[in-house]
N, C-alpha and C positions, 0 to 999 in steps of 0.2 A: 368487947362484945363477941359472943360465940357465934359460930355459923348457924346454930339452931335459932338464935335470936334474930339474925339477919334474915333467915328464911321466913320466920314469923312476921317480921316487919314487911318483907316483900309481899306476903299473902295479904296482909292488912291493907297495904298500899294498893295492890291490885283491885281489891274490893272497893276501896274508896274511889279509885280512878274510874271503875266501871259505873259507879253511881253519880259521878261528878259531872257538872256542866263544863263547858270548854274553859271558862274562866277559872273554875276551881281546879281543873286539871293542870292549868298553867301554874297555879300556886303550888301544886304538889310536885311539879317537875324537879325542883331542887332536892327533894327527898329521894327521888329515883337516882339522881346523879350521886348523891351522898352514898347510897348503898352500893352503887356501881364502883365508886372510888374505894370504898372499904374492901370490897372483894378484890379489886385490882391490887391494892396495897398488900393484901395477904397472898397474892399470887394464886387466887382461887379463880376457877373458870366462872365467867358471868353467864348465867342461864340465858338461853335464847329468848325466852319470854320477856325477860328483863331488858335485853337488848332491843327487842321489838317495841316494847313500851317506850323505851327511851327515844328510839327513832321517831315514833309517832308523836311523842310530846315535842321533840325538836321541830318537827314539821309543823305542828300546830302553832308553836311559838313563832316560827318564821312567817306562817300565813297571817297570824294575828298582827305581826309587826307591819305587814304591808296592807292589811285591811284598814288600819288606822292612819295610813299615810295620806296626807292631803293630795288632791289631784290638781 
């Protein structure tokens, strides 16, 4: 996959994440991870916006895990 294709995927994913509910965002998180891994494997810099998105999604997943924990 070419860099242009990855950039296009990132843009589509960002739009999908902006419109998604929290549950849908958690389902899209592996796609963000996949793009990040591909860029890393190519020794390409990971855009800050993608890093930010990934951090937010990781925090949402963490929060979701504890929201569902019995008390």
